[in-house]
BAKOLZA-691573 format. One line per field, with one value per atom (N, C-alpha, C, CB): residue number from 1; residue in three letters; atom name; x, y, z. Coordinates in nm, 3 decimals. Last residue first. Glycine has a CB too. Layout:
BEGIN
nr <- (NUM,...)
rest <- (ALA,...)
atom <- (CA,...)
east <- (X,...)
north <- (Y,...)
up <- (Z,...)
//
This chain:
BEGIN
nr <- (105,105,105,105,104,104,104,104,103,103,103,103,102,102,102,102,101,101,101,101,100,100,100,100,99,99,99,99,98,98,98,98,97,97,97,97,96,96,96,96,95,95,95,95,94,94,94,94,93,93,93,93,92,92,92,92,91,91,91,91,90,90,90,90,89,89,89,89,88,88,88,88,87,87,87,87,86,86,86,86,85,85,85,85,84,84,84,84,83,83,83,83,82,82,82,82,81,81,81,81,80,80,80,80,79,79,79,79,78,78,78,78,77,77,77,77,76,76,76,76,75,75,75,75,74,74,74,74,73,73,73,73,72,72,72,72,71,71,71,71,70,70,70,70,69,69,69,69,68,68,68,68,67,67,67,67,66,66,66,66,65,65,65,65,64,64,64,64,63,63,63,63,62,62,62,62,61,61,61,61,60,60,60,60,59,59,59,59,58,58,58,58,57,57,57,57,56,56,56,56,55,55,55,55,54,54,54,54,53,53,53,53,52,52,52,52,51,51,51,51,50,50,50,50,49,49,49,49,48,48,48,48,47,47,47,47,46,46,46,46,45,45,45,45,44,44,44,44,43,43,43,43,42,42,42,42,41,41,41,41,40,40,40,40,39,39,39,39,38,38,38,38,37,37,37,37,36,36,36,36,35,35,35,35,34,34,34,34,33,33,33,33,32,32,32,32,31,31,31,31,30,30,30,30,29,29,29,29,28,28,28,28,27,27,27,27,26,26,26,26,25,25,25,25,24,24,24,24,23,23,23,23,22,22,22,22,21,21,21,21,20,20,20,20,19,19,19,19,18,18,18,18,17,17,17,17,16,16,16,16,15,15,15,15,14,14,14,14,13,13,13,13,12,12,12,12,11,11,11,11,10,10,10,10,9,9,9,9,8,8,8,8,7,7,7,7,6,6,6,6,5,5,5,5,4,4,4,4,3,3,3,3,2,2,2,2,1,1,1,1)
rest <- (LEU,LEU,LEU,LEU,VAL,VAL,VAL,VAL,GLN,GLN,GLN,GLN,LEU,LEU,LEU,LEU,PRO,PRO,PRO,PRO,CYS,CYS,CYS,CYS,ASP,ASP,ASP,ASP,LYS,LYS,LYS,LYS,LEU,LEU,LEU,LEU,SER,SER,SER,SER,GLY,GLY,GLY,GLY,ILE,ILE,ILE,ILE,ASP,ASP,ASP,ASP,GLY,GLY,GLY,GLY,THR,THR,THR,THR,LEU,LEU,LEU,LEU,MET,MET,MET,MET,LYS,LYS,LYS,LYS,CYS,CYS,CYS,CYS,ILE,ILE,ILE,ILE,LYS,LYS,LYS,LYS,LEU,LEU,LEU,LEU,ASN,ASN,ASN,ASN,LEU,LEU,LEU,LEU,LYS,LYS,LYS,LYS,GLU,GLU,GLU,GLU,ILE,ILE,ILE,ILE,PRO,PRO,PRO,PRO,MET,MET,MET,MET,ASP,ASP,ASP,ASP,LYS,LYS,LYS,LYS,PHE,PHE,PHE,PHE,VAL,VAL,VAL,VAL,GLU,GLU,GLU,GLU,ILE,ILE,ILE,ILE,ASN,ASN,ASN,ASN,GLY,GLY,GLY,GLY,GLU,GLU,GLU,GLU,LEU,LEU,LEU,LEU,ASN,ASN,ASN,ASN,GLU,GLU,GLU,GLU,CYS,CYS,CYS,CYS,TYR,TYR,TYR,TYR,LYS,LYS,LYS,LYS,LEU,LEU,LEU,LEU,ASN,ASN,ASN,ASN,LEU,LEU,LEU,LEU,GLU,GLU,GLU,GLU,LYS,LYS,LYS,LYS,LEU,LEU,LEU,LEU,GLN,GLN,GLN,GLN,MET,MET,MET,MET,GLY,GLY,GLY,GLY,GLU,GLU,GLU,GLU,PHE,PHE,PHE,PHE,VAL,VAL,VAL,VAL,GLU,GLU,GLU,GLU,ILE,ILE,ILE,ILE,ASN,ASN,ASN,ASN,GLY,GLY,GLY,GLY,THR,THR,THR,THR,PHE,PHE,PHE,PHE,MET,MET,MET,MET,SER,SER,SER,SER,PRO,PRO,PRO,PRO,GLU,GLU,GLU,GLU,PHE,PHE,PHE,PHE,ALA,ALA,ALA,ALA,ASN,ASN,ASN,ASN,GLY,GLY,GLY,GLY,ALA,ALA,ALA,ALA,ILE,ILE,ILE,ILE,ASN,ASN,ASN,ASN,LEU,LEU,LEU,LEU,VAL,VAL,VAL,VAL,GLN,GLN,GLN,GLN,LEU,LEU,LEU,LEU,PRO,PRO,PRO,PRO,CYS,CYS,CYS,CYS,ASP,ASP,ASP,ASP,LYS,LYS,LYS,LYS,LEU,LEU,LEU,LEU,SER,SER,SER,SER,GLU,GLU,GLU,GLU,ILE,ILE,ILE,ILE,ASP,ASP,ASP,ASP,GLY,GLY,GLY,GLY,THR,THR,THR,THR,LEU,LEU,LEU,LEU,MET,MET,MET,MET,LYS,LYS,LYS,LYS,CYS,CYS,CYS,CYS,TYR,TYR,TYR,TYR,ASN,ASN,ASN,ASN,LEU,LEU,LEU,LEU,ASN,ASN,ASN,ASN,LEU,LEU,LEU,LEU,SER,SER,SER,SER,THR,THR,THR,THR,LEU,LEU,LEU,LEU,GLU,GLU,GLU,GLU,MET,MET,MET,MET,GLY,GLY,GLY,GLY,LYS,LYS,LYS,LYS,PHE,PHE,PHE,PHE)
atom <- (N,CA,C,CB,N,CA,C,CB,N,CA,C,CB,N,CA,C,CB,N,CA,C,CB,N,CA,C,CB,N,CA,C,CB,N,CA,C,CB,N,CA,C,CB,N,CA,C,CB,N,CA,C,CB,N,CA,C,CB,N,CA,C,CB,N,CA,C,CB,N,CA,C,CB,N,CA,C,CB,N,CA,C,CB,N,CA,C,CB,N,CA,C,CB,N,CA,C,CB,N,CA,C,CB,N,CA,C,CB,N,CA,C,CB,N,CA,C,CB,N,CA,C,CB,N,CA,C,CB,N,CA,C,CB,N,CA,C,CB,N,CA,C,CB,N,CA,C,CB,N,CA,C,CB,N,CA,C,CB,N,CA,C,CB,N,CA,C,CB,N,CA,C,CB,N,CA,C,CB,N,CA,C,CB,N,CA,C,CB,N,CA,C,CB,N,CA,C,CB,N,CA,C,CB,N,CA,C,CB,N,CA,C,CB,N,CA,C,CB,N,CA,C,CB,N,CA,C,CB,N,CA,C,CB,N,CA,C,CB,N,CA,C,CB,N,CA,C,CB,N,CA,C,CB,N,CA,C,CB,N,CA,C,CB,N,CA,C,CB,N,CA,C,CB,N,CA,C,CB,N,CA,C,CB,N,CA,C,CB,N,CA,C,CB,N,CA,C,CB,N,CA,C,CB,N,CA,C,CB,N,CA,C,CB,N,CA,C,CB,N,CA,C,CB,N,CA,C,CB,N,CA,C,CB,N,CA,C,CB,N,CA,C,CB,N,CA,C,CB,N,CA,C,CB,N,CA,C,CB,N,CA,C,CB,N,CA,C,CB,N,CA,C,CB,N,CA,C,CB,N,CA,C,CB,N,CA,C,CB,N,CA,C,CB,N,CA,C,CB,N,CA,C,CB,N,CA,C,CB,N,CA,C,CB,N,CA,C,CB,N,CA,C,CB,N,CA,C,CB,N,CA,C,CB,N,CA,C,CB,N,CA,C,CB,N,CA,C,CB,N,CA,C,CB,N,CA,C,CB,N,CA,C,CB,N,CA,C,CB,N,CA,C,CB,N,CA,C,CB,N,CA,C,CB,N,CA,C,CB,N,CA,C,CB,N,CA,C,CB,N,CA,C,CB,N,CA,C,CB,N,CA,C,CB,N,CA,C,CB,N,CA,C,CB)
east <- (-10.306,-10.179,-10.144,-10.189,-10.508,-10.454,-10.320,-10.438,-10.564,-10.678,-10.636,-10.735,-10.444,-10.426,-10.559,-10.348,-10.378,-10.508,-10.504,-10.554,-10.213,-10.205,-10.343,-10.094,-10.226,-10.284,-10.273,-10.218,-10.095,-10.237,-10.302,-10.254,-9.833,-9.905,-10.053,-9.892,-9.734,-9.693,-9.767,-9.543,-9.803,-9.892,-9.857,-9.888,-9.589,-9.697,-9.798,-9.768,-9.272,-9.402,-9.510,-9.426,-8.964,-9.057,-9.188,-9.084,-8.775,-8.808,-8.916,-8.682,-8.673,-8.738,-8.777,-8.862,-8.575,-8.482,-8.543,-8.362,-8.770,-8.716,-8.633,-8.634,-9.025,-8.920,-8.855,-8.978,-9.244,-9.109,-8.999,-9.094,-9.452,-9.441,-9.296,-9.535,-9.539,-9.407,-9.382,-9.393,-9.727,-9.697,-9.554,-9.719,-9.981,-9.846,-9.828,-9.819,-10.179,-10.148,-10.003,-10.176,-10.180,-10.305,-10.285,-10.396,-10.007,-9.997,-10.128,-9.881,-9.925,-10.064,-10.081,-10.111,-9.709,-9.733,-9.882,-9.648,-9.621,-9.683,-9.712,-9.593,-9.511,-9.622,-9.690,-9.571,-9.295,-9.418,-9.530,-9.466,-9.097,-9.075,-9.202,-8.960,-9.152,-9.208,-9.186,-9.147,-9.009,-9.132,-9.198,-9.230,-8.662,-8.777,-8.901,-8.752,-8.429,-8.486,-8.612,-8.516,-8.340,-8.334,-8.407,-8.187,-8.367,-8.391,-8.393,-8.523,-8.348,-8.223,-8.242,-8.133,-8.592,-8.529,-8.405,-8.492,-8.852,-8.732,-8.655,-8.768,-9.099,-8.976,-8.854,-8.995,-9.266,-9.278,-9.150,-9.400,-9.304,-9.167,-9.166,-9.108,-9.495,-9.486,-9.340,-9.551,-9.695,-9.558,-9.561,-9.488,-9.877,-9.869,-9.723,-9.936,-9.824,-9.961,-9.967,-10.055,-9.570,-9.607,-9.752,-9.513,-9.433,-9.579,-9.630,-9.642,-9.138,-9.207,-9.357,-9.156,-9.035,-9.072,-9.141,-8.952,-8.842,-8.892,-8.918,-8.791,-8.718,-8.855,-8.913,-8.943,-8.483,-8.476,-8.615,-8.403,-8.538,-8.543,-8.529,-8.434,-8.487,-8.615,-8.628,-8.730,-8.166,-8.248,-8.374,-8.169,-8.052,-8.058,-8.151,-8.100,-8.108,-8.056,-8.079,-7.905,-8.264,-8.239,-8.195,-8.363,-8.341,-8.199,-8.165,-8.115,-8.629,-8.571,-8.427,-8.654,-8.623,-8.644,-8.578,-8.588,-8.744,-8.648,-8.673,-8.655,-8.930,-8.820,-8.709,-8.872,-9.112,-9.054,-8.932,-9.157,-9.028,-9.120,-9.045,-9.183,-9.017,-8.967,-9.072,-8.829,-9.102,-9.122,-9.051,-9.269,-9.110,-8.981,-8.984,-8.863,-9.308,-9.318,-9.182,-9.434,-9.455,-9.328,-9.352,-9.219,-9.605,-9.624,-9.488,-9.726,-9.501,-9.628,-9.659,-9.742,-9.186,-9.266,-9.395,-9.185,-9.002,-9.132,-9.230,-9.193,-8.667,-8.778,-8.910,-8.779,-8.454,-8.505,-8.618,-8.393,-8.406,-8.428,-8.494,-8.299,-8.333,-8.471,-8.503,-8.566,-8.083,-8.095,-8.236,-8.055,-8.123,-8.081,-8.097,-7.934,-8.152,-8.270,-8.240,-8.382,-7.887,-7.931,-8.050,-7.815,-7.907,-7.872,-7.932,-7.918,-8.018,-7.962,-7.938,-7.831,-8.209,-8.174,-8.123,-8.296,-8.300,-8.158,-8.114,-8.128,-8.577,-8.485,-8.337,-8.509,-8.823,-8.705,-8.585,-8.682,-9.065,-9.000,-8.887,-9.102,-9.142,-9.193,-9.126,-9.344,-9.091,-8.983,-9.016,-8.845,-9.244,-9.279,-9.165,-9.413,-9.305,-9.198,-9.236,-9.061,-9.420,-9.457,-9.344,-9.591,-9.301,-9.405,-9.450,-9.525,-8.986,-9.072,-9.176,-8.988,-8.805,-8.933,-9.032,-8.991,-8.460,-8.578,-8.704,-8.580,-8.251,-8.288,-8.409,-8.174,-8.160,-8.142,-8.177,-7.998,-8.166,-8.290,-8.279,-8.398)
north <- (0.100,0.137,0.277,0.127,-0.166,-0.039,-0.016,-0.040,-0.383,-0.317,-0.179,-0.402,-0.577,-0.463,-0.407,-0.354,-0.824,-0.803,-0.688,-0.931,-0.742,-0.770,-0.745,-0.680,-0.657,-0.788,-0.828,-0.893,-0.407,-0.415,-0.549,-0.389,-0.347,-0.397,-0.423,-0.297,-0.227,-0.366,-0.429,-0.373,0.037,-0.053,-0.199,-0.020,0.165,0.130,0.036,0.258,0.079,0.122,0.073,0.070,0.189,0.096,0.161,-0.018,0.233,0.263,0.166,0.255,0.389,0.280,0.327,0.230,0.600,0.534,0.416,0.487,0.701,0.786,0.714,0.892,0.639,0.545,0.605,0.398,0.783,0.840,0.735,0.902,0.504,0.649,0.687,0.698,0.252,0.289,0.439,0.246,0.003,0.144,0.171,0.179,-0.220,-0.182,-0.033,-0.217,-0.497,-0.365,-0.334,-0.359,-0.730,-0.658,-0.517,-0.735,-0.953,-0.836,-0.756,-0.746,-1.196,-1.180,-1.057,-1.306,-1.118,-1.143,-1.127,-1.049,-1.045,-1.178,-1.215,-1.282,-0.781,-0.808,-0.944,-0.797,-0.696,-0.725,-0.780,-0.600,-0.626,-0.746,-0.788,-0.723,-0.380,-0.492,-0.624,-0.498,-0.187,-0.235,-0.350,-0.121,-0.224,-0.202,-0.264,-0.261,-0.061,-0.170,-0.130,-0.285,0.030,0.043,-0.073,0.047,0.217,0.094,0.123,0.029,0.449,0.390,0.260,0.364,0.531,0.613,0.551,0.744,0.440,0.357,0.420,0.204,0.562,0.631,0.540,0.693,0.254,0.399,0.459,0.436,-0.007,0.044,0.197,-0.002,-0.265,-0.122,-0.081,-0.090,-0.512,-0.461,-0.311,-0.496,-0.808,-0.670,-0.628,-0.655,-1.042,-0.991,-0.846,-1.076,-1.220,-1.106,-1.063,-0.988,-1.458,-1.450,-1.339,-1.586,-1.425,-1.427,-1.415,-1.312,-1.384,-1.520,-1.531,-1.605,-1.110,-1.191,-1.334,-1.189,-0.966,-1.007,-1.097,-0.886,-0.880,-0.993,-1.045,-0.950,-0.653,-0.778,-0.900,-0.779,-0.428,-0.496,-0.625,-0.403,-0.399,-0.400,-0.483,-0.457,-0.186,-0.305,-0.289,-0.424,-0.080,-0.064,-0.192,-0.028,0.097,-0.026,0.004,-0.116,0.314,0.307,0.179,0.314,0.517,0.385,0.384,0.277,0.854,0.756,0.622,0.808,1.048,0.940,0.832,0.880,1.227,1.277,1.175,1.319,1.074,1.194,1.245,1.302,0.728,0.841,0.963,0.870,0.388,0.496,0.606,0.549,0.040,0.182,0.271,0.212,-0.227,-0.170,-0.017,-0.233,-0.491,-0.348,-0.300,-0.313,-0.763,-0.697,-0.548,-0.727,-1.073,-0.936,-0.879,-0.930,-1.305,-1.265,-1.120,-1.357,-1.468,-1.354,-1.336,-1.227,-1.687,-1.701,-1.591,-1.839,-1.585,-1.592,-1.603,-1.466,-1.544,-1.680,-1.696,-1.771,-1.256,-1.329,-1.466,-1.346,-1.093,-1.140,-1.237,-1.023,-0.998,-1.096,-1.153,-1.032,-0.795,-0.926,-1.035,-0.919,-0.554,-0.640,-0.777,-0.573,-0.460,-0.487,-0.583,-0.545,-0.222,-0.348,-0.358,-0.465,-0.097,-0.081,-0.218,0.002,0.062,-0.061,-0.028,-0.155,0.294,0.263,0.135,0.249,0.312,0.408,0.375,0.540,0.154,0.110,0.188,-0.049,0.200,0.308,0.262,0.383,-0.137,-0.003,0.098,-0.001,-0.400,-0.317,-0.170,-0.354,-0.691,-0.551,-0.479,-0.534,-0.972,-0.897,-0.749,-0.919,-1.298,-1.159,-1.091,-1.150,-1.537,-1.504,-1.359,-1.598,-1.687,-1.572,-1.554,-1.444,-1.898,-1.922,-1.810,-2.057,-1.836,-1.827,-1.845,-1.690,-1.828,-1.956,-1.953,-2.011,-1.499,-1.615,-1.743,-1.622,-1.278,-1.351,-1.476,-1.262)
up <- (-3.160,-3.225,-3.183,-3.381,-3.076,-3.028,-3.096,-2.872,-3.224,-3.162,-3.112,-3.047,-3.492,-3.403,-3.353,-3.473,-3.619,-3.554,-3.452,-3.484,-3.927,-3.784,-3.721,-3.715,-4.184,-4.154,-4.008,-4.239,-4.185,-4.220,-4.187,-4.365,-4.149,-4.032,-4.060,-3.917,-4.370,-4.348,-4.230,-4.325,-4.356,-4.430,-4.411,-4.575,-4.250,-4.158,-4.224,-4.108,-4.348,-4.398,-4.303,-4.542,-4.186,-4.249,-4.287,-4.158,-3.878,-4.016,-4.064,-4.107,-3.572,-3.644,-3.784,-3.567,-3.429,-3.521,-3.596,-3.445,-3.252,-3.358,-3.463,-3.298,-3.108,-3.149,-3.274,-3.178,-3.015,-2.999,-3.020,-2.859,-2.991,-2.973,-2.942,-2.860,-3.043,-3.095,-3.082,-3.242,-2.924,-2.897,-2.939,-2.746,-2.987,-3.027,-3.004,-3.176,-2.946,-2.890,-2.921,-2.736,-3.096,-3.079,-3.027,-2.986,-3.302,-3.216,-3.217,-3.260,-3.407,-3.362,-3.272,-3.287,-3.688,-3.546,-3.512,-3.459,-3.935,-3.921,-3.776,-3.982,-3.904,-3.997,-3.981,-4.135,-3.757,-3.684,-3.774,-3.616,-3.930,-3.850,-3.776,-3.750,-4.026,-4.100,-4.029,-4.239,-3.895,-3.831,-3.907,-3.817,-3.879,-3.964,-3.901,-4.104,-3.649,-3.726,-3.800,-3.637,-3.308,-3.454,-3.518,-3.502,-3.007,-3.082,-3.232,-3.039,-2.863,-2.912,-2.991,-2.797,-2.763,-2.865,-2.928,-2.806,-2.655,-2.675,-2.791,-2.704,-2.612,-2.572,-2.570,-2.436,-2.620,-2.607,-2.548,-2.517,-2.677,-2.693,-2.684,-2.828,-2.601,-2.570,-2.572,-2.431,-2.727,-2.730,-2.708,-2.864,-2.722,-2.674,-2.669,-2.534,-2.852,-2.859,-2.815,-2.774,-3.020,-2.937,-2.961,-2.963,-3.091,-3.097,-3.005,-3.059,-3.293,-3.164,-3.187,-3.072,-3.544,-3.507,-3.372,-3.508,-3.443,-3.554,-3.509,-3.671,-3.251,-3.223,-3.333,-3.205,-3.353,-3.259,-3.225,-3.130,-3.493,-3.568,-3.477,-3.674,-3.349,-3.324,-3.403,-3.357,-3.216,-3.336,-3.310,-3.455,-2.942,-3.026,-3.143,-2.944,-2.599,-2.734,-2.813,-2.731,-2.330,-2.403,-2.546,-2.403,-2.188,-2.222,-2.300,-2.095,-2.233,-2.213,-2.260,-2.288,-2.103,-2.209,-2.173,-2.341,-1.892,-1.875,-1.980,-1.734,-1.981,-1.900,-1.883,-1.765,-2.129,-2.188,-2.112,-2.197,-2.058,-2.064,-2.116,-1.925,-2.175,-2.091,-2.090,-2.141,-2.201,-2.226,-2.126,-2.226,-2.236,-2.194,-2.213,-2.276,-2.228,-2.204,-2.152,-2.103,-2.388,-2.354,-2.341,-2.460,-2.418,-2.372,-2.331,-2.252,-2.507,-2.567,-2.531,-2.520,-2.549,-2.502,-2.581,-2.511,-2.513,-2.581,-2.539,-2.552,-2.576,-2.482,-2.558,-2.389,-2.742,-2.730,-2.629,-2.693,-2.728,-2.853,-2.837,-2.922,-2.529,-2.526,-2.640,-2.531,-2.582,-2.473,-2.461,-2.342,-2.762,-2.814,-2.708,-2.862,-2.647,-2.649,-2.708,-2.727,-2.438,-2.574,-2.569,-2.660,-2.165,-2.229,-2.368,-2.145,-1.844,-1.978,-2.038,-1.974,-1.593,-1.665,-1.805,-1.674,-1.484,-1.464,-1.536,-1.317,-1.532,-1.591,-1.577,-1.532,-1.600,-1.522,-1.575,-1.533,-1.734,-1.660,-1.567,-1.580,-1.748,-1.771,-1.677,-1.754,-1.784,-1.730,-1.753,-1.796,-1.793,-1.779,-1.707,-1.703,-1.979,-1.913,-1.913,-1.985,-2.035,-2.009,-1.933,-1.930,-2.068,-2.165,-2.150,-2.150,-2.023,-1.996,-2.106,-1.982,-1.981,-2.048,-2.019,-2.004,-2.045,-1.958,-2.041,-1.882,-2.222,-2.167,-2.075,-2.095,-2.138,-2.226,-2.154,-2.277,-1.988,-1.995,-2.082,-2.049)
//
């Protein structure tokens, strides 16, 4: 996805897709959904720090069991919807999201 001007990307339940989220680093994403489900978790890997500086408004990482990083990367984003269900390897303090305009967590 490098060099693409994507603002929205929905790969929800694309169970056969794999790769490192690093490839999304330079995309001006506002909406990203790479969620898996209980039977077929997302196969994407990488560190969520690649999202730093993005202006994400909606982010669904549900069942992204292989993603790593600290959720504090989201603290300065205009993020309104955030789903981190079953993101077992993420760390951080949920209090860091207190200034986000979250409507759904």
